[in-house]
C-alpha positions as CSV (number, residue, x, y, z in Angstrom):
1,M,-8.7,-23.0,15.2
2,A,-10.5,-19.7,16.3
3,Q,-12.9,-20.0,19.1
4,A,-16.5,-18.7,18.7
5,G,-16.6,-14.9,18.7
6,Q,-12.9,-14.6,18.3
7,T,-11.5,-12.4,15.4
8,V,-8.6,-14.1,13.6
9,Q,-5.7,-12.3,11.9
10,L,-6.8,-12.1,8.2
11,P,-4.3,-12.3,5.5
12,T,-3.7,-9.7,2.8
13,R,-4.8,-10.4,-0.8
14,N,-2.7,-8.9,-3.6
15,G,-1.3,-6.5,-1.0
16,V,-4.7,-5.4,0.2
17,G,-5.7,-5.8,3.8
18,A,-9.3,-6.6,4.8
19,S,-11.7,-3.7,5.4
20,V,-14.4,-4.1,8.1
21,V,-18.1,-3.1,8.3
22,S,-20.1,-3.3,11.5
23,V,-23.9,-4.1,11.5
24,P,-25.9,-1.3,13.2
25,A,-29.3,-1.6,14.8
26,G,-31.8,-2.5,12.1
27,T,-33.3,-5.4,10.2
28,W,-32.2,-6.9,6.9
29,P,-33.5,-10.1,5.2
30,S,-29.9,-11.2,4.5
31,L,-26.3,-10.3,4.5
32,L,-26.4,-9.4,0.8
33,D,-29.3,-7.0,1.5
34,F,-27.4,-5.4,4.3
35,L,-24.2,-4.9,2.3
36,A,-26.1,-3.5,-0.7
37,A,-28.0,-1.1,1.5
38,R,-25.0,-0.1,3.7
39,M,-22.6,0.6,0.8
40,P,-24.7,1.5,-2.2
41,G,-21.7,2.7,-4.1
42,I,-21.0,-0.9,-4.9
43,Q,-23.7,-2.6,-7.0
44,R,-25.7,-5.4,-5.5
45,S,-24.5,-7.7,-8.3
46,E,-20.9,-6.9,-7.3
47,W,-21.6,-7.8,-3.7
48,A,-23.2,-11.1,-4.8
49,Q,-20.2,-11.9,-6.8
50,R,-17.8,-11.1,-3.9
51,L,-19.8,-13.3,-1.6
52,Q,-19.8,-16.2,-4.1
53,Q,-16.0,-15.8,-4.5
54,G,-15.4,-15.9,-0.7
55,L,-14.3,-12.3,-0.6
56,V,-16.6,-11.4,2.4
57,L,-15.6,-13.1,5.7
58,Q,-17.0,-13.6,9.1
59,E,-15.0,-12.7,12.2
60,D,-13.7,-16.2,12.5
61,G,-12.2,-16.0,9.0
62,Q,-14.8,-18.2,7.4
63,S,-16.5,-17.2,4.2
64,A,-19.9,-15.4,4.7
65,L,-23.0,-16.5,2.8
66,P,-25.3,-14.2,0.8
67,D,-28.5,-15.4,2.5
68,Q,-27.2,-15.6,6.0
69,A,-28.8,-13.5,8.7
70,C,-26.9,-10.5,10.2
71,Q,-27.5,-8.9,13.6
72,A,-26.6,-5.7,15.2
73,G,-23.0,-5.8,16.5
74,Q,-21.7,-8.3,14.0
75,R,-18.7,-7.5,12.0
76,F,-17.9,-8.6,8.5
77,F,-14.6,-8.3,6.5
78,Y,-14.2,-7.7,2.8
79,Y,-11.4,-7.0,0.4
80,R,-11.6,-3.8,-1.7
81,N,-11.5,-4.3,-5.4
82,V,-11.7,-1.7,-8.1
83,T,-12.4,-2.8,-11.7
84,D,-10.6,-0.7,-14.4
85,E,-8.4,1.0,-11.8
86,P,-6.7,4.0,-13.3
87,V,-2.9,3.7,-13.9
88,L,-0.8,6.4,-12.4
89,P,2.1,7.8,-14.4
90,L,4.8,7.1,-11.8
91,Q,5.5,4.3,-9.3
92,A,6.6,4.4,-5.7
93,R,10.3,3.9,-4.7
94,T,12.0,3.1,-1.5
95,V,14.6,5.5,0.0
96,F,15.5,3.4,3.1
97,E,14.6,0.1,4.8
98,D,15.7,-1.8,7.8
99,D,14.1,-4.2,10.2
100,H,11.9,-1.5,11.8
101,L,11.3,1.2,9.3
102,L,10.6,1.8,5.6
103,V,10.9,5.3,4.0
104,A,9.2,5.7,0.6
105,D,9.3,8.6,-1.9
106,K,5.8,9.0,-3.1
107,P,5.0,10.6,-6.5
108,H,2.2,13.2,-7.0
109,F,-1.4,11.9,-7.4
110,M,-0.8,8.6,-5.5
111,P,-2.8,8.0,-2.3
112,V,-0.9,6.6,0.7
113,T,-3.7,4.1,1.4
114,P,-6.4,2.7,-0.8
115,S,-8.8,5.5,-1.6
116,G,-11.5,6.2,-4.2
117,P,-10.6,4.5,-7.5
118,Y,-7.1,3.6,-6.4
119,V,-6.3,0.3,-4.6
120,Q,-3.4,-1.6,-6.3
121,Q,-2.0,1.8,-7.3
122,S,-1.9,3.1,-3.7
123,L,1.5,3.5,-2.0
124,L,0.7,1.0,0.8
125,V,-0.5,-1.8,-1.4
126,Q,2.5,-1.3,-3.8
127,L,4.9,-1.5,-0.9
128,K,3.3,-4.6,0.6
129,S,3.5,-6.3,-2.7
130,L,7.2,-5.3,-3.2
131,T,8.3,-6.2,0.4
132,G,6.0,-9.0,1.3
133,C,5.6,-7.3,4.7
134,A,1.9,-7.7,5.6
135,D,2.2,-5.7,8.8
136,L,3.5,-2.6,7.0
137,V,1.6,0.5,8.2
138,P,1.9,4.2,7.4
139,L,3.1,6.3,10.4
140,H,1.7,9.5,9.0
141,R,-0.1,10.7,5.9
142,I,0.5,13.3,3.2
143,D,-2.1,14.4,0.7
144,R,-2.6,12.4,-2.5
145,E,-1.7,15.4,-4.5
146,T,1.6,16.0,-2.6
147,A,4.8,14.2,-3.5
148,G,7.6,13.2,-1.2
149,L,8.6,11.2,1.9
150,V,6.3,8.9,3.8
151,L,7.4,6.7,6.8
152,F,6.1,3.2,7.3
153,G,6.5,1.0,10.4
154,K,7.2,-2.7,9.7
155,R,6.2,-4.1,13.1
156,L,2.8,-3.4,14.6
157,Q,4.1,-3.6,18.2
158,E,6.6,-0.8,17.4
159,R,4.3,1.8,15.7
160,D,3.3,3.5,18.9
161,A,6.8,4.7,19.6
162,Y,7.0,6.1,16.0
163,H,3.6,7.8,16.4
164,A,4.9,9.4,19.5
165,L,7.6,11.2,17.4
166,F,4.8,13.1,15.6
167,R,2.6,13.6,18.6
168,D,5.4,15.0,20.7
169,K,6.9,17.1,17.8
170,Q,10.1,15.1,17.9
171,I,10.3,14.8,14.1
172,H,11.4,17.7,11.9
173,K,9.6,17.8,8.6
174,T,10.6,20.2,5.8
175,Y,8.4,20.8,2.7
176,Q,9.1,22.8,-0.5
177,A,6.5,24.6,-2.5
178,V,6.3,26.7,-5.7
179,A,4.0,29.7,-5.8
180,A,3.9,33.3,-7.0
181,F,6.5,35.7,-5.7
182,K,5.3,38.7,-3.7
183,S,7.9,41.3,-3.0
184,D,5.9,42.9,-0.2
185,L,5.5,39.7,1.7
186,N,7.6,39.8,4.9
187,L,9.6,36.6,5.1
188,P,10.6,34.5,6.9
189,R,7.5,34.4,9.0
190,Q,5.6,32.2,11.5
191,H,2.0,31.8,10.2
192,T,-0.6,30.7,12.8
193,S,-4.3,30.4,12.4
194,R,-7.4,28.5,13.4
195,L,-8.3,25.7,10.9
196,V,-11.6,23.9,10.8
197,P,-13.4,21.7,8.3
198,G,-14.9,23.8,5.4
199,E,-17.2,23.4,2.5
200,P,-17.2,21.2,0.5
201,F,-16.3,18.6,3.1
202,F,-12.9,17.9,1.6
203,R,-11.7,21.5,2.2
204,T,-10.2,23.2,5.3
205,Q,-10.8,26.9,6.1
206,E,-9.3,29.6,8.4
207,V,-11.7,31.1,10.9
208,P,-11.3,33.6,13.7
209,G,-10.3,32.2,17.1
210,V,-7.4,30.7,19.0
211,P,-4.8,29.3,16.6
212,N,-4.5,25.6,16.3
213,S,-2.0,25.5,13.4
214,E,1.5,26.8,12.8
215,T,3.9,26.9,9.9
216,H,7.3,28.5,9.5
217,I,7.8,29.9,6.0
218,R,10.8,31.3,4.2
219,L,11.9,32.2,0.7
220,L,14.5,30.0,-0.9
221,H,14.8,31.8,-4.2
222,T,12.8,33.5,-6.9
223,D,12.9,34.2,-10.6
224,G,11.0,37.5,-10.0
225,V,7.6,36.0,-10.9
226,R,7.6,32.6,-9.2
227,A,9.4,31.5,-6.1
228,L,10.5,28.4,-4.2
229,Y,9.4,28.4,-0.5
230,Q,10.5,26.3,2.4
231,L,7.6,25.3,4.7
232,E,8.1,23.8,8.2
233,P,4.9,22.7,9.8
234,V,4.8,22.6,13.6
235,T,1.3,21.2,13.6
236,G,-0.3,18.8,11.2
237,K,-3.8,19.9,10.4
238,R,-5.5,18.7,7.2
239,H,-4.3,20.7,4.1
240,Q,-2.5,23.1,6.6
241,L,0.3,24.1,4.2
242,R,-2.0,24.6,1.3
243,V,-4.5,26.8,3.3
244,H,-1.7,28.9,4.9
245,M,-0.1,29.6,1.5
246,A,-3.5,30.5,-0.1
247,S,-4.4,32.8,2.8
248,M,-1.2,34.7,2.3
249,G,-2.2,35.4,-1.3
250,I,0.3,32.9,-2.8
251,P,-1.6,29.6,-3.4
252,I,0.6,26.7,-4.3
253,E,0.8,26.1,-8.1
254,G,-1.4,23.3,-9.3
255,D,-3.6,23.3,-6.3
256,P,-7.1,22.0,-7.4
257,F,-8.8,23.0,-4.1
258,Y,-7.3,26.3,-2.9
259,P,-8.2,29.1,-3.1
260,T,-11.1,27.7,-5.2
261,V,-12.1,24.2,-6.4
262,R,-10.9,23.9,-10.0
263,R,-11.8,20.3,-10.7
264,G,-15.1,18.4,-10.2
265,K,-15.3,15.0,-8.5
266,D,-15.8,13.0,-11.7
267,E,-13.5,15.1,-14.0
268,P,-10.3,13.4,-15.2
269,E,-7.1,14.5,-13.6
270,D,-4.4,16.4,-15.5
271,F,-1.2,14.6,-14.6
272,S,0.8,17.2,-16.4
273,Q,0.0,19.8,-13.8
274,P,0.8,18.3,-10.3
275,L,0.5,20.3,-7.1
276,Q,3.9,21.9,-6.6
277,L,4.2,20.7,-3.0
278,L,6.9,18.3,-1.9
279,A,7.6,16.6,1.5
280,H,11.3,17.3,1.0
281,A,13.1,16.0,4.2
282,V,12.6,14.5,7.6
283,Q,14.9,14.3,10.6
284,F,14.4,12.4,13.9
285,T,16.0,10.0,16.3
286,D,14.8,6.4,15.7
287,P,13.2,5.3,19.0
288,H,14.1,1.7,18.4
289,T,17.7,1.9,17.3
290,G,18.7,5.3,18.8
291,Q,20.2,6.3,15.5
292,E,19.9,9.9,14.1
293,R,18.0,9.7,10.8
294,T,17.9,12.2,8.0
295,F,16.1,11.4,4.7
296,Q,15.6,13.6,1.6
297,S,13.2,13.1,-1.3
298,Q,14.7,12.5,-4.8
299,H,11.8,14.4,-6.4
300,R,12.3,18.0,-7.4
301,L,10.0,21.0,-8.0
302,H,10.4,23.2,-11.1
303,L,12.4,25.9,-9.3
304,A,14.5,23.7,-7.1
305,G,17.5,23.6,-9.3
306,Q,17.6,27.4,-10.0
């Protein structure tokens, strides 16, 4: 039994781990009032139903009550649930799995972790359901719009060693992208720039200043109008590859954000026009087995076979 004030390990439900919300300074008549005010994107009636169903928990794992008091510093846990969740056209598949590591090949449009309208359709939740591994955790992220390889750790105590591969640049990642062909573009090239959050909030922009991003870019082949490029990021800034390509005058085909925003937040997605960006391959030495690892995506972009 958990002692008072002790947080217990909460189970996953349908592959979904518990999310946490902390109570800030303030006064609320009840927990239901707090949740409805803190997260207004979820209707009060929905919170009332979740509380009634035992889907909001206290730190000791016991069900929270709608009318209970809540004080600053308390934490409550809840399970994300989306009604009428959109169904994505493709499902995740596993490229490799052992006792330490799982490598998945993600299709376009699928978020790595629950995000927006996608929970059960997210890559992490699908893989937890398929493998039964509750401790599965993504070791890095790729954009929802991007297809390709994503690495997952299977043991929480081992993830720091895998994270160090990315932090210390000991993992080699190769992407492919389709964009317009520019005959006057000098390739291969090393593109560096300073990237900062832009407007709207989900975009990144280049600004003058000391570079904090670097991508190596080369041409693989072209049909004279379009081209397949190889992109090797040295750093991992948000939307780095997409911004670098757009700044060179060759935005990646199908990009809804760069160089301009082409789709509003509530507009339906066009699954027939995915972003032509693929996390194609990764190479590294596994820190737990010492084995040299090389994985390659089974997805292909439109020019990849030409």
